[in-house]
Structure formats: C-alpha cells, structure tokens
N, C-alpha and C positions, 0 to 999 in steps of 0.2 A: 168283521172282516173289513179291512180298509180297501175301498175301491179306488182305482186310479184311471184317469182319462188322459189320453194323449191327443192334442190337436196339432196336426202337422200342416205347416204352411211352406209353400215352395216359391222360391225367388221373388219375395216381397209381395206375393199375391195373397189377399186376405178376403174371404167370403164371409161377411159379416153374419149370415144366417148360421154359419158353423159355430161362431162364438157364441151366439145367443143359445143354440142348441146345447152346447157344452155346458153353459151355466145352468140350464134347466135340468139337464141330465145329472149335473153334479149335485144340485140341491135335492133332487129326487132320490139319488143313490147315497147321499152323504159322502161324496167322492172328492178327492183332490184332483186338480187339473194341471197338466204341463203343456205349455205352449212351446212347440219346437218349430223354428224357422230354419229350412234347409236351403242354402244358397249354392247352386250347383256351379262349380268353378273348377276348370282344368288347371293343374299346376304343371307346366312344361319346363324342362330344363332340370338342372341340379338343385335348384333352390325350391323349397315348399312354398315360400311367400313371394320371393322376387318381386316382380312388377305389379303383383296383385295386392300388396300390402295396403295401399291407399284405398283401393276399392273394398277390401275387407273391412277397413275401419269405418268407411262411409256406411256400409251395410249394417255394422255393429251399432253405430249410432242411431240410424234411422229405424232399424228393427228393434233395438233395445227399447227405444221410447214407445214404440207402438206396442210391443208385447208387454212392457212394463205397465203401460196404461190398462191393457187387459187384466193383468194380474192384480193391479190396484182395484179395479172395479169388482173383481171376484172377491178379494179380500173383505171389501165392504159388506158383501153378502154372506160372509162367514165361510167362504170357500177357500181352502188352501190352494194356492196357485204358484207355479214356478214357470221360469222361462229359460230356453236354451237356444242357442244358435250353432249351426254346424255349416261348415263350408268345405266343399270338395265334391267328390262323386256322390249323388244324392243317395242311391241305393246303399252303398257302402256306409255312408255316414248315419243313415237311419239304423242299419243293422248294428253298428258299433254302439250307437246311443242306447239301443234297446238292451244290449248285452251288458252294459254298465249299470243297469237300474233293476229294481224289482218289477215283476210283470205288470202290464197294464191290463185292464179288463175290457176297455174299448179304446179304439184308435178312430179318430174323426179326420177325414180329409178336409182341411180348411181353406183351400185355395180356390175351389170352384163349387158349383152347385152339383156337379156329378163328377165321377172319377174319369180321369182322362181316358179317351176311347182309344181302342186298339182294334186292329182287324187285319184283313188280307191286304198286303202291300204296305202295311204301316208297321213301324217298329213299335213294340209294346212300351209304353211309358214305364218309368222305373218303379212307380208305386204299384202298378199292376203286376210287374214281375215279382216284387217283393211280397205282395199280398198273400200268396200261398204259403209263405213261410212264416207268417205271424201266428202267435198263439192265441189271438183274440180277433173279434170282428173288426173289420175295417169298414167304417160307414161314410157315406157322402150325404150331405144335407142339401136337399133340393131347394126347400123353402119352408117357411113356418107352417104351411097347411100340409105339405107332403111328408114332413118329418125326415128321418134318415133311411137310407136304403143300403143293405149289405153290398159289399163288393161283388161285381159281376151281375148286379140286378138293377143297373141304372136305368 
C-alpha cells in the first residue's frame, strides 16, 4: 500500500523540524510527501482576484521556490514529493484540497513546533476546527528529540 504524507504550511511560515520529520517518516514508511502552502486571503467584492493578483503572484514565486527546493531535496533521497499552493479561506482550501486527492495517512503541521492554541476567550485556529474532520492523524513536530505529537496533545 502506498503511504502518503501531507505537510501543511500556513502564510509562508515554515518550521524546519517538520520538514526533517517528514523526510524521516517518508523514508521509514516508503511514503510520498506533498507540501501544501495555504495563504489565507479574503476576497472582497465581485472579483475573485481583484487587487490581490500581485500579492498572489508574489506568494506563488516565493513559496514555489521554497517548496520546490524541499521537493528537490526529497527526490534526491528517493522520496516522491509534490507541492501545492492554495489561497483563500484556509479551512475551506484545505478541505477542498483533501477532497480532490486520494487519502493521506498522516498530516503534519509544518508552520510551528505546536498546533496553534485555542481556549476560553480565543477563537479556535482553523486547523484546530478542521482537525476533527480529518481521516488521519494531524501531528505537530516539537523538535528532533520530542518527535511528533497528535492533535490536541501539544
């Protein structure tokens, strides 16, 4: 069975330990890896792109080179890797992305050492709201020695 790992980054934030963990996990599981950058952006008015076109192009260029470099390094290790960029409402874009592809066995949060916090008086981060609807574990990578932790156990 082919194993698939998704690494999610948000708004150009990249936690290097998550990339290292994804490589090690992919080698151990003989898995392919997909890097997904989600750039949260509101589209106001009648135009989907409107005044955001330049900003989207800049994000595509910057993140394309970063994610492409990750994929290239993984390919050198014999790991199949792909990249994707989604712009818009983060939760919706992730769910649409997942609906368009075969299932992943593991999803890694790649933007920080822990999943974003939520609690009393705080609006839950979009990844926390979506985590309960995922078909596989969502992990956050604290550091090399701590490994990955399941969602809700940060």
